[in-house]
ZAMARBA-394459 format. One line per field, with one value per residue (C-alpha): x, y, z; residue number from 0. Coordinates in pm, 1 decimal. Layout:
<vexnus>
east	[X, ...]
north	[Y, ...]
up	[Z, ...]
seq	[NUM, ...]
</vexnus>
This chain:
<vexnus>
east	[22.1, 325.2, 260.3, 608.7, 709.4, 461.2, 408.0, 493.6, 842.3, 805.7, 731.3, 991.1, 1252.2, 1159.7, 1180.0, 1560.5, 1672.3, 1474.7, 1645.3, 1979.3, 1824.2, 1864.9, 1520.7, 1365.2, 1095.1, 1290.9, 1664.4, 1801.9, 1725.6, 1354.4, 1389.9, 1624.2, 1340.6, 1113.6, 1325.8, 1354.1, 962.1, 968.2, 1121.2, 786.1, 522.6, 513.2, 566.6, 537.4, 779.9, 651.2, 930.6, 791.4, 996.5, 1120.5, 905.1, 569.0, 242.1, 52.7, -233.8, -77.1, 211.7, 523.9, 704.2, 1044.9, 1429.6, 1580.8, 1819.5, 2061.6, 2357.6, 2664.4, 2852.6, 2820.2, 3029.4, 3166.6, 3527.1, 3588.4, 3839.7, 4066.8, 4041.4, 3792.5, 3477.6, 3223.1, 2920.5, 2910.5, 2595.4, 2764.6, 2689.1, 2301.1, 2101.5, 1945.8, 2238.9, 2196.3, 1885.1, 1684.0, 1714.8, 2046.0, 2225.4, 2635.5, 2872.2, 3240.0, 3349.6, 3554.2, 3325.0, 3317.0, 3100.7, 2846.2, 2776.8, 2768.3, 2521.0, 2265.2, 2267.1, 2222.3, 1922.9, 1890.8, 1602.7, 1667.5, 1384.8, 1496.8, 1910.1, 1987.6, 1829.3, 1866.5, 1580.1, 1436.9, 1415.6, 1399.8, 1405.1, 1218.2, 1122.2, 1348.1, 1742.7, 1940.7, 2175.1, 2227.0, 2310.7, 2099.8, 2237.7, 2172.4, 2146.4, 2352.9, 2695.3, 2565.4, 2583.6, 2962.7, 3074.3, 3391.7, 3496.6, 3699.2, 3692.4, 3462.4, 3531.2, 3152.3, 3133.1, 2833.4, 2849.4, 2453.5, 2301.2, 2000.5, 1899.8, 1628.7, 1536.3, 1259.0, 1015.0, 951.6, 656.0, 547.8, 209.4, 57.3, -277.9, -440.8, -772.8, -1095.4, -1398.3, -1540.0, -1394.0, -1483.0, -1148.0, -1020.3, -676.3, -400.0, -114.0, 177.6, 478.9, 783.5, 1010.7, 1093.8, 1492.0, 1589.1, 1261.3, 1136.8, 782.9, 702.9, 726.2, 871.4, 602.2, 344.3, 556.2, 582.0, 241.2, 99.3, 373.1, 251.7, -126.3, -51.4, 85.5, -181.4, -487.3, -303.2, -406.7, -741.2, -1098.9, -1132.2, -1474.4, -1310.5, -1000.6, -688.9, -442.3, -157.5, 92.4, 454.4, 475.0, 642.5, 453.5, 258.9, 429.9, 378.2, -21.2, -54.9, 116.9, -70.9, -393.7, -286.1, -206.2, -470.6, -767.8, -1001.4, -917.2, -1027.5, -1373.7, -1326.3, -1227.0, -1519.8, -1270.5, -900.7, -662.8, -341.8, -125.3, 132.2, 304.8, 177.7, 461.0, 483.7, 306.4, 29.6, -335.3, -502.4, -592.2, -834.4, -891.8, -1212.5, -1236.9, -1344.5, -1699.6, -1721.8, -1963.8, -1840.1, -1824.8, -1435.0, -1547.5, -1767.8, -1573.7, -1257.6, -1476.5, -1634.9, -1342.4, -1147.5, -1428.4, -1443.3, -1087.8, -1025.7, -734.2, -781.9, -831.5, -963.2, -1157.5, -1079.3, -1268.8, -1126.6, -897.4, -701.4, -378.5, -136.8, -42.4, -204.3, -563.5, -573.7, -482.7, -751.0, -1011.8, -926.2, -1247.0, -1209.0, -1194.2, -1352.1, -1236.0, -1364.9, -1017.1, -908.6, -603.7, -562.0, -275.2, -180.0, -21.7, -113.5, 132.7, 373.2, 204.7, 486.0, 812.8, 1022.7, 805.0, 1057.3, 1389.9, 1633.8, 1502.0, 1202.7, 1416.4, 1444.6, 1429.2, 1109.8, 929.3, 841.8, 709.5, 424.5, 278.5, 326.2, 138.3, -161.4, -215.6, -168.0, -462.0, -695.9, -603.9, -692.0, -1009.8, -1105.1, -1087.2, -1253.5, -1566.3, -1548.7, -1536.8, -1808.3, -2067.7, -2320.1, -2698.8, -2928.9, -3329.5, -3548.3, -3726.5, -3971.5, -4048.6, -4345.0, -4299.3, -4007.2, -3944.1, -3923.4, -3555.5, -3583.5, -3740.8, -3453.4, -3198.4, -3047.4, -3074.7, -2817.2, -2591.8, -2670.9, -2600.8, -2283.1, -2147.1, -1990.0, -2191.4, -2530.6, -2772.3, -2528.8, -2545.6, -2943.1, -2955.9, -2733.2, -2978.8, -3285.4, -3098.3, -3036.7, -3348.4, -3549.4, -3337.5, -3266.0, -3515.8, -3290.1, -3209.4, -2973.7, -2609.5, -2444.7, -2249.5, -2542.9, -2677.4, -2381.4, -2368.4, -2724.3, -2701.7, -2391.0, -2239.1, -1902.4, -1940.6, -1760.5, -2079.0, -2338.6, -2138.1, -2148.5, -2561.0, -2583.6, -2402.8, -2642.6, -2978.2, -2852.8, -2827.7, -3142.5, -3307.5, -3420.0, -3204.4, -3100.5, -2808.8, -2904.0]
north	[-727.3, -907.6, -1280.5, -1397.0, -1367.2, -1361.0, -1057.2, -1176.1, -1218.7, -893.4, -682.0, -914.2, -771.4, -415.3, -482.2, -586.5, -240.8, -70.2, -244.9, -90.1, 254.7, 468.9, 649.9, 883.6, 1116.9, 1365.7, 1330.9, 1177.8, 814.1, 926.9, 1066.7, 770.5, 546.0, 767.6, 779.5, 405.1, 423.4, 663.3, 384.9, 183.0, 424.2, 795.2, 946.5, 1345.8, 1386.1, 1669.1, 1920.8, 2084.3, 2321.8, 2259.2, 2540.7, 2492.1, 2479.8, 2169.5, 2227.7, 2169.7, 2059.8, 2217.9, 2018.7, 1935.3, 2003.6, 1768.3, 1503.4, 1321.8, 1077.1, 983.6, 784.3, 689.1, 441.4, 394.6, 254.1, 30.1, 47.5, -133.9, 90.0, -156.7, -37.2, -224.3, -97.7, 37.3, 263.7, 76.9, -247.6, -195.9, 88.1, 32.1, 132.9, 470.4, 604.7, 792.2, 1190.5, 1148.9, 1490.9, 1498.7, 1413.7, 1287.0, 1272.3, 1030.3, 934.9, 664.5, 335.4, 490.8, 765.3, 576.7, 332.2, 624.9, 646.7, 299.6, 94.9, -258.1, -518.1, -764.9, -996.1, -1033.7, -1031.4, -1125.8, -843.3, -456.6, -249.0, 44.6, 347.9, 720.8, 1083.2, 1272.8, 1600.7, 1593.7, 1636.8, 1309.8, 1119.0, 716.6, 386.8, 20.7, -283.8, -656.2, -652.9, -943.4, -740.8, -477.2, -633.7, -777.3, -436.0, -348.0, -56.9, 198.2, 486.5, 479.8, 716.6, 823.0, 951.3, 1074.1, 1266.1, 1331.8, 1701.1, 1846.0, 2160.3, 2342.3, 2114.8, 1952.4, 1671.5, 1471.8, 1278.3, 1113.8, 1080.3, 906.3, 1013.4, 808.9, 949.9, 735.1, 767.1, 945.5, 1249.8, 968.1, 870.7, 588.6, 658.9, 434.1, 533.6, 338.1, 528.7, 520.5, 645.5, 316.9, 197.5, -172.5, -285.5, -525.9, -572.5, -226.6, -118.2, -183.6, -479.6, -193.0, 31.7, -240.7, -345.0, -37.5, 50.2, -291.6, -247.3, 104.1, -34.7, -284.5, -12.8, 180.5, -88.9, -137.1, 87.5, 229.9, 384.8, 528.1, 788.0, 648.6, 857.7, 638.6, 859.1, 744.1, 931.2, 978.1, 836.1, 1066.8, 1402.4, 1293.1, 1241.6, 1544.2, 1740.4, 1605.1, 1677.4, 2026.5, 2133.4, 1897.0, 1976.8, 2056.5, 1722.6, 1486.5, 1575.2, 1320.8, 1036.2, 825.6, 511.5, 420.5, 215.7, 225.1, -30.3, -143.8, -529.9, -701.4, -969.6, -1200.4, -1530.0, -1401.4, -1427.6, -1118.9, -781.4, -509.2, -243.7, -61.6, 314.3, 554.1, 563.5, 168.0, 65.8, 205.0, 70.3, 14.5, -171.0, -372.6, -448.6, -548.7, -798.2, -936.9, -998.3, -1153.0, -1358.2, -1566.6, -1565.5, -1862.5, -1730.8, -1659.3, -1290.7, -1095.2, -747.2, -487.8, -150.2, 187.5, 292.9, 629.9, 438.4, 322.6, 409.7, 713.6, 604.4, 781.1, 1126.5, 1051.0, 927.9, 1251.8, 1411.1, 1692.9, 1480.7, 1112.4, 976.5, 616.2, 487.6, 178.0, -78.4, -379.1, -581.6, -925.8, -909.8, -631.3, -379.8, -486.0, -852.4, -1029.4, -1036.4, -931.6, -594.5, -298.9, -512.1, -641.7, -947.4, -770.6, -837.4, -985.9, -1338.4, -1251.9, -1132.3, -1356.7, -1330.8, -1552.3, -1394.1, -1042.5, -1196.5, -1350.1, -970.9, -817.3, -1020.7, -925.0, -582.8, -664.3, -823.6, -526.4, -322.8, -532.5, -494.4, -124.5, -83.9, -357.7, -203.1, -66.2, -80.9, -219.3, -179.6, -513.7, -463.3, -721.2, -633.9, -817.8, -1180.5, -1387.2, -1399.3, -1688.7, -1761.1, -2077.9, -1838.4, -1632.7, -1913.6, -1817.7, -2170.2, -2219.6, -1996.3, -2195.4, -2519.7, -2383.1, -2276.8, -2518.1, -2486.4, -2434.2, -2402.1, -2131.9, -1977.9, -2013.5, -1893.7, -1511.0, -1476.3, -1509.0, -1289.8, -1014.4, -1014.6, -964.3, -721.3, -495.4, -258.1, 76.7, 40.4, -215.5, -226.9, -563.5, -577.3, -544.5, -839.3, -1041.2, -961.6, -1074.8, -1335.8, -1510.8, -1585.9, -1435.5, -1029.9, -1230.5, -1465.2, -1172.8, -940.3, -1276.8, -1340.2, -918.8, -892.8, -1239.1, -1084.3, -732.5, -880.5, -1108.5, -730.9, -799.4, -555.7, -169.7, 9.6, 306.6]
up	[-1916.3, -2085.8, -1978.4, -2033.4, -1645.3, -1368.0, -1269.4, -878.8, -1017.7, -1171.2, -845.4, -650.3, -928.0, -885.4, -496.1, -503.4, -732.7, -414.2, -163.6, -114.6, -166.0, 221.9, 178.1, 494.5, 472.0, 262.5, 83.7, -239.3, -148.6, -219.1, -556.0, -671.2, -583.3, -752.9, -1029.2, -1045.5, -1062.9, -1353.5, -1542.2, -1495.1, -1522.7, -1586.9, -1268.1, -1204.6, -911.4, -678.9, -456.7, -160.5, 28.8, 361.8, 609.2, 428.3, 583.9, 543.2, 825.0, 1140.4, 1041.4, 830.6, 554.6, 759.1, 697.3, 418.4, 549.1, 324.3, 425.8, 293.9, 552.8, 939.0, 1186.9, 1511.2, 1631.0, 1900.0, 2138.2, 1915.8, 1627.1, 1388.1, 1312.1, 1518.7, 1312.7, 968.1, 773.4, 456.7, 612.2, 629.8, 588.7, 972.5, 1137.3, 1150.0, 1390.2, 1041.6, 1052.1, 1310.5, 1272.9, 1206.2, 1449.6, 1509.8, 1828.1, 2089.5, 2354.1, 2669.6, 2608.6, 2869.8, 2674.7, 2380.9, 2504.8, 2536.9, 2171.4, 2098.2, 1984.3, 2011.2, 2074.2, 2386.3, 2259.2, 1947.8, 1973.2, 1669.7, 1470.4, 1359.0, 1471.4, 1243.6, 1448.1, 1377.0, 1503.3, 1249.1, 1475.6, 1764.4, 1645.7, 1788.4, 1658.6, 1715.0, 1578.8, 1574.7, 1608.1, 1732.4, 2124.0, 2123.5, 1953.6, 2257.0, 2528.7, 2421.5, 2390.6, 2579.9, 2776.1, 2614.3, 2389.4, 2095.1, 1766.4, 1618.3, 1295.6, 1086.4, 813.5, 694.3, 673.3, 823.2, 621.6, 441.7, 83.6, 15.2, 65.6, -228.2, -377.6, -655.6, -845.5, -1124.3, -1246.4, -1486.6, -1681.4, -1685.5, -1867.6, -1529.4, -1299.9, -1022.3, -872.9, -731.6, -492.8, -419.5, -179.6, -86.6, 173.3, 22.1, 289.9, 468.1, 417.6, 323.3, 429.2, 225.0, 298.7, 470.8, 252.3, -105.2, -121.4, -183.0, -391.6, -626.9, -643.5, -708.5, -932.7, -1179.8, -1087.5, -1262.7, -1551.9, -1593.7, -1566.4, -1860.3, -2070.6, -2030.7, -2067.3, -1736.9, -1596.1, -1285.7, -1302.6, -1064.8, -879.8, -731.3, -439.9, -348.4, -64.2, 274.1, 562.0, 757.5, 688.2, 317.0, 300.3, 528.7, 247.0, -33.9, 149.0, 196.3, -123.0, -330.4, -110.7, -394.0, -603.4, -269.1, -373.4, -670.1, -481.5, -435.6, -364.8, -186.7, -70.0, 100.6, 6.4, 266.3, 393.9, 86.2, 13.6, 378.7, 382.5, 637.9, 565.5, 448.5, 683.7, 568.9, 788.9, 691.6, 592.2, 876.4, 716.1, 750.0, 495.8, 201.7, -125.0, -81.6, 207.8, 87.4, -230.1, -42.8, 230.2, -86.2, -277.5, 41.3, 115.6, -203.4, -230.2, -96.8, 143.1, 527.0, 620.9, 860.5, 868.6, 1116.4, 1183.4, 1197.4, 1405.6, 1398.1, 1417.1, 1138.3, 804.9, 587.3, 597.0, 953.8, 719.8, 431.5, 671.4, 908.4, 1016.3, 723.1, 486.7, 576.9, 243.7, 216.8, 253.1, 359.0, 438.2, 266.6, 371.9, 427.8, 819.9, 974.8, 1119.3, 1421.8, 1406.6, 1306.2, 1450.5, 1124.8, 1142.9, 1181.6, 1241.8, 939.4, 884.7, 680.9, 427.2, 30.8, 217.1, 381.0, 93.6, -188.1, -544.6, -490.9, -185.6, -413.7, -714.8, -490.4, -295.6, -686.6, -756.5, -491.6, -545.4, -934.2, -843.8, -602.8, -921.3, -1158.2, -880.7, -894.2, -1235.1, -1278.4, -1031.1, -1211.8, -1142.6, -1404.0, -1436.7, -1521.0, -1811.8, -1760.6, -1385.4, -1360.5, -1266.8, -1404.0, -1741.3, -1976.2, -1986.6, -2214.2, -2521.1, -2508.5, -2477.7, -2166.4, -2043.2, -2285.1, -2056.9, -1771.9, -1953.1, -2079.2, -1736.2, -1488.2, -1195.6, -1352.6, -1075.4, -918.0, -1252.9, -1263.5, -932.6, -1001.0, -1338.5, -1051.0, -817.5, -1080.2, -1194.6, -887.4, -779.6, -1075.9, -966.7, -985.8, -583.3, -614.6, -754.9, -825.6, -536.1, -384.8, -548.2, -492.3, -110.7, -107.8, -277.0, -129.6, -480.8, -653.8, -806.1, -1128.9, -1166.3, -1079.6, -1354.8, -1583.0, -1541.1, -1590.2, -1923.5, -2000.6, -1894.9, -2063.9, -2410.0, -2404.8, -2353.8, -1978.9, -1849.7, -1920.9, -1721.0, -1511.0]
seq	[0, 1, 2, 3, 4, 5, 6, 7, 8, 9, 10, 11, 12, 13, 14, 15, 16, 17, 18, 19, 20, 21, 22, 23, 24, 25, 26, 27, 28, 29, 30, 31, 32, 33, 34, 35, 36, 37, 38, 39, 40, 41, 42, 43, 44, 45, 46, 47, 48, 49, 50, 51, 52, 53, 54, 55, 56, 57, 58, 59, 60, 61, 62, 63, 64, 65, 66, 67, 68, 69, 70, 71, 72, 73, 74, 75, 76, 77, 78, 79, 80, 81, 82, 83, 84, 85, 86, 87, 88, 89, 90, 91, 92, 93, 94, 95, 96, 97, 98, 99, 100, 101, 102, 103, 104, 105, 106, 107, 108, 109, 110, 111, 112, 113, 114, 115, 116, 117, 118, 119, 120, 121, 122, 123, 124, 125, 126, 127, 128, 129, 130, 131, 132, 133, 134, 135, 136, 137, 138, 139, 140, 141, 142, 143, 144, 145, 146, 147, 148, 149, 150, 151, 152, 153, 154, 155, 156, 157, 158, 159, 160, 161, 162, 163, 164, 165, 166, 167, 168, 169, 170, 171, 172, 173, 174, 175, 176, 177, 178, 179, 180, 181, 182, 183, 184, 185, 186, 187, 188, 189, 190, 191, 192, 193, 194, 195, 196, 197, 198, 199, 200, 201, 202, 203, 204, 205, 206, 207, 208, 209, 210, 211, 212, 213, 214, 215, 216, 217, 218, 219, 220, 221, 222, 223, 224, 225, 226, 227, 228, 229, 230, 231, 232, 233, 234, 235, 236, 237, 238, 239, 240, 241, 242, 243, 244, 245, 246, 247, 248, 249, 250, 251, 252, 253, 254, 255, 256, 257, 258, 259, 260, 261, 262, 263, 264, 265, 266, 267, 268, 269, 270, 271, 272, 273, 274, 275, 276, 277, 278, 279, 280, 281, 282, 283, 284, 285, 286, 287, 288, 289, 290, 291, 292, 293, 294, 295, 296, 297, 298, 299, 300, 301, 302, 303, 304, 305, 306, 307, 308, 309, 310, 311, 312, 313, 314, 315, 316, 317, 318, 319, 320, 321, 322, 323, 324, 325, 326, 327, 328, 329, 330, 331, 332, 333, 334, 335, 336, 337, 338, 339, 340, 341, 342, 343, 344, 345, 346, 347, 348, 349, 350, 351, 352, 353, 354, 355, 356, 357, 358, 359, 360, 361, 362, 363, 364, 365, 366, 367, 368, 369, 370, 371, 372, 373, 374, 375, 376, 377, 378, 379, 380, 381, 382, 383, 384, 385, 386, 387, 388, 389, 390, 391, 392, 393, 394, 395, 396, 397, 398, 399, 400, 401, 402, 403, 404, 405, 406, 407, 408, 409, 410, 411, 412, 413, 414, 415, 416, 417, 418, 419, 420, 421, 422, 423, 424, 425, 426, 427]
</vexnus>
């Protein structure tokens, strides 16, 4: 990757480009966002017609919006979609009427506990219309007649998603997925979209053991649709992560896959343990982001969810405070480095056989003490060499050894290379 500018700055700049676009689970906002991403990676854009059966669901009608506002009794616009995408209940049907305050209030959404913020609300699968506004403004609305106008359409069209497949040396795949449906929410989930875009760009430049599949999909219905249309491809998925909430200042949170002890679960936990950053690990629950679809019992894929703060755990979540001031380039960059280290563990997690298994080989005559002496922590390197020799019995991978030894994967990997170079190990 071009080192002239920190990757966190580049990720933030992409989020800035995407932030003004009004996205939903379908529609032109998704298409426009995917076209922006296509300038960064060679994305394939797929269109699935409304009404397509996808397991127990059907692809919904396509929603698009052009304008929406509320005029108060004095004739001035008191709520205007052009001022903020969150002002409109996402998937609102069209309307143009004059109504009283009591009827209007039945279609207004606020956060009384956060009176200065606009909430994010949707009505994807039940026809409705509405507006979102700060509770402070709601409480100040005067009696009188209001004019409400929503210029939207809800009609047969398509669900749109982006996919980028990066082939590797094997057909085994690593799946990365990010939801792209939220309008003007920077952490949820422009952070995940931006991170995966630049992770894909970096992997383009590397030798890859695995193949990598990147999905940019609307939440829930997008993953259900992809799984319904690509069931055969899921057989190759060996590891996976759903990327979301990666630009805030919180510590990391990892939600394990349904399997609980898949290699991806162990790899992420290992990286976090040695990252120096605060983190927590939670067991799988069938609620959250698209990992719950990938981990549904009919698929049970090894897919976890790696975030910073977890969903719903921070006051900015699903509000107008989840803006470009809330996410920071340095947090995006730290998240990127964690994801990159997870990839490095997956790519480097080989198994070896000790070619001199009867007692310890003499390391000195093979020049391996030079490897120890040249390391900043000679004792740690010595122990890594001994652990790799002892557990390279054909039954333990390097990740197994790193976990057992309690040392970073990179050190164990370095030790294995030194031992293989000295003729003491052979890959399996």
